[in-house]
N, C-alpha and C positions, 0 to 999 in steps of 0.2 A: 488830764492831759489835753493839750491843745490840738485840735484837728485843723489842718490847713492844707488846702490843695487848690490848684488853679482849675477853674472851670471855664470852658470856652464855648463860644457859639450858643449863647443863652443857656449856659450851664451844661453844655455838651462838649467834652474835651476832644472831639474828633475834628474840630475846625479851629484854626488859629484866629485870635482876635484881629479885627480889622478897623477898630475905632480907637482913637487916642484918648480913651476914658478908662478909669479904674474904679471898680466897686469892691469894697470890703464888706462882706456879710459877717456880722458878729452875732453870736447867739450863746446863751447860757445853757442851751440844749444841744441837739445835733445840728441845728441849722436847717432842718428840713422845711420848716414852716417858711422861713425867709427865702429859701431857695425856690419853693413853690411859687410864692408871690412874685419874686424877682423874675422868674422865668416867664410868667404871664405878662409882666410889664414889658420885658425886653422884646417879646414877640411883636408888641405893638409898634416898636421902633426899629424893626429888623432892617428896614430900607436904609437906615443911617449907619449900619455897621454893627460889629460885635465888640463890646468892651471886654477888658480883662477883668475877671471876677475871681476873688479869693475868698474862701470860706474859713472862718475861725469858729470852731464849735467848742462846747464845754468850757466857755469862758466864765469862770465863777470866782476868780480872785483878782484883786486890784493889780497885782504884778503882771498878770496876763493882759489886762486892759491897758496898762502903761506901755507894754511892749508893742501892742497893736497901734496905739495912738502915736508912738514914736515913728513907726513905719509910715503911718498916715501923714505925718507932718512933713515927709519928704516930697509930697506931691503938691502941685499947684491947686489952688482952690477950685478953679473952673474945671479941672481935669478929674477931680476926685469926689467920691461919695461914700459915706458909711451908711449901710442899710442894716439895721439890727432888730432883734426881737428879744431884748433884755427885759426881764420882769422883776429882778431883784432891785428894790428901791435904792439900795446903797450904790450898786453898779450903775443904775440909771442916772442917779445924781452925779456920780463921778464922770460918766460919759458926757453928760450935759456940760459940766464945768470945763472938762478938757477940750471939748469941741469948741467952746467959746474962746478959750484961751489960745488955742492953736488956729482959730478961724477956719474950722473944717466943716464942710457941709454934711449934715447928719439927719437921718430919718430913723426914729425908733417906732417901728410899726405897732408895738404893743401899747404905747403910752396912752394915746387917745382912745384906743379900743377898750383897754382896761377901765379907764375912767367912765366911759359910756356904759359899759356893762355893769360896773359897780354902782353907778347912779340908778340904773334900772333895777338892780337887785337890792339896792339899799344896803350895800356892804362894801368892804374894802378887799382888794385882791390880796392873796396870801404871798405873792412874790416868789412862787416856787416854779422852777423850770419845768416845762412840760414833760421832760423825760422822767422826772421824779413822780409823775402823777399818772403813770400808765395803768394803774389800778382803778382810776377814776371812772366817771360815767361815760366819758368819750375816749376811745382808744384809737391811736393812729396805727396804720399798717404800712410798713415800708413797701410791701409788694404792691399795694394800691397806688402809692405815690410813684413807684417805678413805672407801673403800667401807664399811669396818666402822662408822665413825661414822655414815654415812648410814643404814645398816641399823639400828643400835641406836636412833637417833633415830626412824626410821619405826616400828619395833616399839612403842616407848613411845607414839608418837602414836596408833597404832591402839588400844592398850590404854585410852587416855584418851578415845577417841571411838567406842567400840563401842556399838552399839544406840542411837544418837541422843544420846549423852552430849556435853556441852560444845559445843553447836551454835554458840556464839559464835566458836569457833575454826575453823569450817569453811573460812573464806577461806584458811587456811594449808594446807589439804589439797590433795594432788595429784588426789584423786578422792573423790567421795561415792557409795558403792554403795547403791542402793535396790532394794527388792523386797518381796514378801510374806514373812511369817514362815515360816521353814524353807526358804526358796528358796536359801539359801547365802550371804546377804550377810555374815554375821559371819566364816565360815570363809574366804571369798574375801578379805575385808579383811585378816584375819590373815596369810594367805599373801602378799599383796601387801606387807605391812609387812616380811616377811622378804626381800623383793626390793628393799627400800629405797624403797618407794613409800608416801607418807603418805596413808593411806586412812581415811576415816570411813564409817560405815554406818548405815542406818536401815531398820527394818521398817515398811512401810506398812500401816495398818489403817483401814478406813472409820470406825471408832468413835473415832478420835483425829485431831485436826487435823494437817494436814501443816505442819511448821514453816516459818515465813516465811523462815528462813535458807536453806532449800533453793532457793527461787525467786530468792534474791539471788546464788546461786552462778553463775559462768560456766557456761552450759548444757553446754558441751563437757566439763566436769568432773563431770557427773552421769551415771552409768552404771546402767542398769536391768537387773536379773536377772529371769528368768522361769523357770517350770517347768510341765510338763504337769500337768493337774488331778489325774489319778490318782496320779501320783508324789508330788505335794504332800500329797494326802490320806493316803497311806501313811506318808509321813515324819512327819506330825503324830501319826498313831496310834502309830507306833513311839516317838515322844518321850513320849507320855502313858504307854505301857506301861513304858518304862524308869523313869520317875518312880515308877510304882506298884511296880515290882520293888524299887526302892531305898527304898520307903516315904518318899519325899520329898514335901513339899507341892507342890501344883500351883496356880499363880496364873493359869492361863489361864481365859478366860471359857467358859461352857457352849457347846457346839457348836464348839469350837476345831477339831476334826478332822472336822466334818460336811461332806459334799460340797456341800450347798446353801450353807452359810456360805462355803466357800472359792470357790465359783463367784461369789458376790456380791463377795467381795474382789477376785477376778481382774477382774471387770467394772469395779470402782472403779479398779484399777491401770491398766487399759487406757485408761479415760477420762482419767486423769491424764497418761498418756504422750501421748495424742492432743492434749491441751491444751499440751504442752511438746515440740513436734516436734524441737527442737534437742538434746534429751537424747540420749545415746548408748545404743544397744541398741534393743529388749531383747535380751539374750543368753540363749538357752535353755540352762539348765544341767542339763536332765533326764538326758542321757546323756553329760555331760562330767565328767571327773575334775576335782578342784580346780585342779590346775596348768593344765589345758586351759581352764577358765573364766578363770583369771588371764591366760593368754596372749591370750584373746579380749578381755578388758578392756584390756590393754596396747595391742592393735591399735586398739581404739576410741579410746584416748587419744593414739595416735600418738607414743608415747615409747619 
């Protein structure tokens, strides 16, 4: 049977396509290999938008390929791409012929790879779909693939929502990490992304309004980080010294590392936490390593 489904936002169906491009993924197996590679590729072009992606799996008959190519023929050449992992020589030749006849842009990921590996081994490929070879020397595990996709998506989410960016997307986050500047919000969010947790982060400052979006978040998804005053003072001084050594410009306000200024910020943060008692934390990161801070966050989130 043919497996077909729309896959959005680099193969994640939680977000609608934003790019006027269409990709057909065609495989004589489940399509997991092609999905994995296409996801990695699309991440590199995420700034240009998200194409519509359709997956056709278990394509093992000429009739199935004919049906797919008929659909493909309805798109304009510059709008459309077929990305496939066919290994059956008959289907590969048929795909090649039909793509040329219909003037369709096509990439068969396996063709050159099989030829190169075959030349290296001094043998010819058997042309058997990967799903039929699960008993072979290399086995794929769907759980591993799923975890990889989750991690890659979470890392990308963190990159796009660091330091208060794209606040309109916060409802999609698993957690929003808040705290004073240099209390560890960014590094904790980045580490959480590597664990597959979609984290956004925000540094709180009395001189800037607290985003309305923060108060619209489910309070159990807001986690507060804190740090002892002396440690925070020293971290900010170290940051300014590092910028000076690198002769890099500093965009921090005067008094950024002054004890009195940081005391005032801490009081502001404490007052904010008191007004939002359902937020999680505060988690004191003074003497915790990054992984320990993340473990504490995960405990607060109960995930």
